[in-house]
Every structure is written in C-alpha cells, then in structure tokens.
C-alpha positions as protocol buffer text, in pm:
chain_id: "A"
residue {
  index: 1
  type: MET
  ca { x: -1224 y: 1397 z: -2678 }
}
residue {
  index: 2
  type: SER
  ca { x: -1158 y: 1665 z: -2766 }
}
residue {
  index: 3
  type: CYS
  ca { x: -928 y: 1916 z: -2610 }
}
residue {
  index: 4
  type: CYS
  ca { x: -1252 y: 2187 z: -2551 }
}
residue {
  index: 5
  type: LYS
  ca { x: -1438 y: 1908 z: -2454 }
}
residue {
  index: 6
  type: LYS
  ca { x: -1089 y: 1805 z: -2203 }
}
residue {
  index: 7
  type: THR
  ca { x: -1047 y: 2138 z: -2085 }
}
residue {
  index: 8
  type: GLY
  ca { x: -1398 y: 2197 z: -1980 }
}
residue {
  index: 9
  type: ASN
  ca { x: -1376 y: 1874 z: -1787 }
}
residue {
  index: 10
  type: LYS
  ca { x: -1108 y: 2039 z: -1599 }
}
residue {
  index: 11
  type: ILE
  ca { x: -1275 y: 2347 z: -1551 }
}
residue {
  index: 12
  type: LYS
  ca { x: -1585 y: 2154 z: -1427 }
}
residue {
  index: 13
  type: ASP
  ca { x: -1420 y: 1958 z: -1180 }
}
residue {
  index: 14
  type: LEU
  ca { x: -1186 y: 2245 z: -1040 }
}
residue {
  index: 15
  type: TYR
  ca { x: -1501 y: 2440 z: -990 }
}
residue {
  index: 16
  type: TYR
  ca { x: -1655 y: 2149 z: -794 }
}
residue {
  index: 17
  type: LEU
  ca { x: -1324 y: 2095 z: -600 }
}
residue {
  index: 18
  type: ILE
  ca { x: -1366 y: 2525 z: -518 }
}
residue {
  index: 19
  type: PHE
  ca { x: -1694 y: 2584 z: -478 }
}
residue {
  index: 20
  type: LYS
  ca { x: -1883 y: 2244 z: -383 }
}
residue {
  index: 21
  type: TYR
  ca { x: -1938 y: 2058 z: -91 }
}
residue {
  index: 22
  type: PRO
  ca { x: -1712 y: 1705 z: -80 }
}
residue {
  index: 23
  type: SER
  ca { x: -2017 y: 1520 z: -88 }
}
residue {
  index: 24
  type: GLU
  ca { x: -2132 y: 1671 z: -420 }
}
residue {
  index: 25
  type: THR
  ca { x: -1784 y: 1624 z: -571 }
}
residue {
  index: 26
  type: GLU
  ca { x: -1803 y: 1259 z: -453 }
}
residue {
  index: 27
  type: LEU
  ca { x: -2109 y: 1209 z: -602 }
}
residue {
  index: 28
  type: LYS
  ca { x: -2030 y: 1401 z: -912 }
}
residue {
  index: 29
  type: LEU
  ca { x: -1729 y: 1167 z: -955 }
}
residue {
  index: 30
  type: GLN
  ca { x: -1893 y: 842 z: -887 }
}
residue {
  index: 31
  type: GLN
  ca { x: -2141 y: 984 z: -1178 }
}
residue {
  index: 32
  type: GLU
  ca { x: -1849 y: 1014 z: -1437 }
}
residue {
  index: 33
  type: GLU
  ca { x: -1703 y: 677 z: -1349 }
}
residue {
  index: 34
  type: ALA
  ca { x: -2045 y: 536 z: -1377 }
}
residue {
  index: 35
  type: GLU
  ca { x: -2089 y: 696 z: -1749 }
}
residue {
  index: 36
  type: ARG
  ca { x: -1766 y: 673 z: -1886 }
}
residue {
  index: 37
  type: GLY
  ca { x: -1567 y: 384 z: -1692 }
}
residue {
  index: 38
  type: GLU
  ca { x: -1337 y: 665 z: -1580 }
}
residue {
  index: 39
  type: ALA
  ca { x: -1291 y: 993 z: -1358 }
}
residue {
  index: 40
  type: ASN
  ca { x: -1087 y: 1275 z: -1460 }
}
residue {
  index: 41
  type: LEU
  ca { x: -1047 y: 1282 z: -1074 }
}
residue {
  index: 42
  type: SER
  ca { x: -974 y: 975 z: -830 }
}
residue {
  index: 43
  type: PHE
  ca { x: -940 y: 965 z: -443 }
}
residue {
  index: 44
  type: LYS
  ca { x: -879 y: 671 z: -226 }
}
residue {
  index: 45
  type: SER
  ca { x: -1170 y: 774 z: -31 }
}
residue {
  index: 46
  type: TYR
  ca { x: -1422 y: 1025 z: 81 }
}
residue {
  index: 47
  type: ILE
  ca { x: -1241 y: 1128 z: 354 }
}
residue {
  index: 48
  type: GLY
  ca { x: -903 y: 1130 z: 146 }
}
residue {
  index: 49
  type: LEU
  ca { x: -1129 y: 1407 z: -62 }
}
residue {
  index: 50
  type: LYS
  ca { x: -1219 y: 1582 z: 259 }
}
residue {
  index: 51
  type: ASN
  ca { x: -865 y: 1664 z: 369 }
}
residue {
  index: 52
  type: PHE
  ca { x: -820 y: 1747 z: -28 }
}
residue {
  index: 53
  type: HIS
  ca { x: -1084 y: 1980 z: -20 }
}
residue {
  index: 54
  type: LYS
  ca { x: -981 y: 2162 z: 318 }
}
residue {
  index: 55
  type: LYS
  ca { x: -640 y: 2161 z: 193 }
}
residue {
  index: 56
  type: LEU
  ca { x: -688 y: 2384 z: -130 }
}
residue {
  index: 57
  type: LYS
  ca { x: -946 y: 2627 z: 14 }
}
residue {
  index: 58
  type: TYR
  ca { x: -646 y: 2716 z: 300 }
}
residue {
  index: 59
  type: PHE
  ca { x: -438 y: 2721 z: -22 }
}
residue {
  index: 60
  type: LEU
  ca { x: -630 y: 2953 z: -199 }
}
residue {
  index: 61
  type: VAL
  ca { x: -715 y: 3165 z: 84 }
}
residue {
  index: 62
  type: GLY
  ca { x: -358 y: 3203 z: 132 }
}
residue {
  index: 63
  type: PHE
  ca { x: -237 y: 3245 z: -165 }
}
residue {
  index: 64
  type: PHE
  ca { x: -524 y: 3542 z: -244 }
}
residue {
  index: 65
  type: SER
  ca { x: -470 y: 3729 z: 124 }
}
residue {
  index: 66
  type: THR
  ca { x: -68 y: 3721 z: 45 }
}
residue {
  index: 67
  type: THR
  ca { x: -175 y: 3887 z: -325 }
}
residue {
  index: 68
  type: VAL
  ca { x: -357 y: 4161 z: -144 }
}
residue {
  index: 69
  type: ALA
  ca { x: -109 y: 4219 z: 86 }
}
residue {
  index: 70
  type: ALA
  ca { x: 172 y: 4221 z: -162 }
}
residue {
  index: 71
  type: ILE
  ca { x: 9 y: 4463 z: -352 }
}
residue {
  index: 72
  type: ALA
  ca { x: -117 y: 4747 z: -138 }
}
residue {
  index: 73
  type: ALA
  ca { x: 294 y: 4682 z: -3 }
}
residue {
  index: 74
  type: ALA
  ca { x: 380 y: 4757 z: -317 }
}
residue {
  index: 75
  type: PHE
  ca { x: 197 y: 5024 z: -353 }
}
residue {
  index: 76
  type: VAL
  ca { x: 289 y: 5174 z: -61 }
}
residue {
  index: 77
  type: VAL
  ca { x: 689 y: 5147 z: -154 }
}
residue {
  index: 78
  type: LEU
  ca { x: 595 y: 5317 z: -490 }
}
residue {
  index: 79
  type: VAL
  ca { x: 439 y: 5590 z: -340 }
}
residue {
  index: 80
  type: LEU
  ca { x: 752 y: 5653 z: -98 }
}
residue {
  index: 81
  type: LEU
  ca { x: 980 y: 5595 z: -363 }
}
residue {
  index: 82
  type: LEU
  ca { x: 861 y: 5842 z: -623 }
}
residue {
  index: 83
  type: ASN
  ca { x: 815 y: 6132 z: -323 }
}
residue {
  index: 84
  type: PHE
  ca { x: 1190 y: 6055 z: -230 }
}
residue {
  index: 85
  type: ILE
  ca { x: 1306 y: 6077 z: -626 }
}
residue {
  index: 86
  type: TYR
  ca { x: 1134 y: 6399 z: -667 }
}
residue {
  index: 87
  type: TYR
  ca { x: 1277 y: 6541 z: -320 }
}
residue {
  index: 88
  type: PHE
  ca { x: 1613 y: 6418 z: -428 }
}
residue {
  index: 89
  type: PHE
  ca { x: 1623 y: 6534 z: -757 }
}
residue {
  index: 90
  type: GLY
  ca { x: 1473 y: 6826 z: -713 }
}
residue {
  index: 91
  type: LEU
  ca { x: 1206 y: 6804 z: -929 }
}
residue {
  index: 92
  type: SER
  ca { x: 909 y: 7022 z: -930 }
}
residue {
  index: 93
  type: GLY
  ca { x: 534 y: 6889 z: -888 }
}
residue {
  index: 94
  type: ASN
  ca { x: 513 y: 6604 z: -647 }
}
residue {
  index: 95
  type: PRO
  ca { x: 378 y: 6291 z: -798 }
}
residue {
  index: 96
  type: VAL
  ca { x: 147 y: 6180 z: -486 }
}
residue {
  index: 97
  type: ASP
  ca { x: 107 y: 6453 z: -221 }
}
residue {
  index: 98
  type: LEU
  ca { x: 132 y: 6286 z: 72 }
}
residue {
  index: 99
  type: LYS
  ca { x: -99 y: 6555 z: 242 }
}
residue {
  index: 100
  type: LYS
  ca { x: -391 y: 6421 z: 61 }
}
residue {
  index: 101
  type: LEU
  ca { x: -356 y: 6085 z: 56 }
}
residue {
  index: 102
  type: LEU
  ca { x: -315 y: 5987 z: 414 }
}
residue {
  index: 103
  type: PRO
  ca { x: -664 y: 6131 z: 500 }
}
residue {
  index: 104
  type: PHE
  ca { x: -801 y: 5911 z: 212 }
}
residue {
  index: 105
  type: LEU
  ca { x: -572 y: 5624 z: 387 }
}
residue {
  index: 106
  type: HIS
  ca { x: -721 y: 5700 z: 695 }
}
residue {
  index: 107
  type: HIS
  ca { x: -1068 y: 5633 z: 594 }
}
residue {
  index: 108
  type: LEU
  ca { x: -1002 y: 5308 z: 434 }
}
residue {
  index: 109
  type: PHE
  ca { x: -849 y: 5173 z: 752 }
}
C-alpha cells in the first residue's frame, strides 16, 4: 500500500470519527475488516467507539473555543501594548485609535 493511499485512508477515518455517527463509523470499520482482513481503527465494542466519539468531539470543541479565546485575548493585549508604547515613548500618531475601535467592538459584543 502506498504512502498516499495510507494517508487518504487515515483522513477518511478521521472524517468518519468527527462528522459521522458512531453507527456509520462502525459499519465502515466492519466493511474494511471484511474487505482487507483488518481495519485502520479498532475498538473493543460499539460502546467503546461511542465513548471515543464523544471524547473526541468534546476535545475538539474545547480546543477550538480555547484557541478563539486566546486569539481574542492576544489581540486585546497587542492593542493595549501598542498604545502604551506609543504613549510611553511620546511617538506621534496612534497605531490603534481606541476611540474609533471601541464603537466597533461594542457592536460585536
């Protein structure tokens, strides 16, 4: 089996784990096992597969929400840091005008 085919199978398995129901994933695994004699993924039982689905989805939701929160916090810190540096060193011009930015942020939240 070539490297590209193995990678394609792993991506397909990951797609089934994330976006499909556990029953569909179980059927796909059974079909793979019948065709090739082995499956890329194996679970002791259907309940084990369902629990893995649930844990994987909770992990992904937590990971992406944490990432979005971290990016938003980094943006706020960057804006405040730039304003502080410009104010502290007395530089002319303001990189981010908070008076213009606050009404925009008010509409977002």
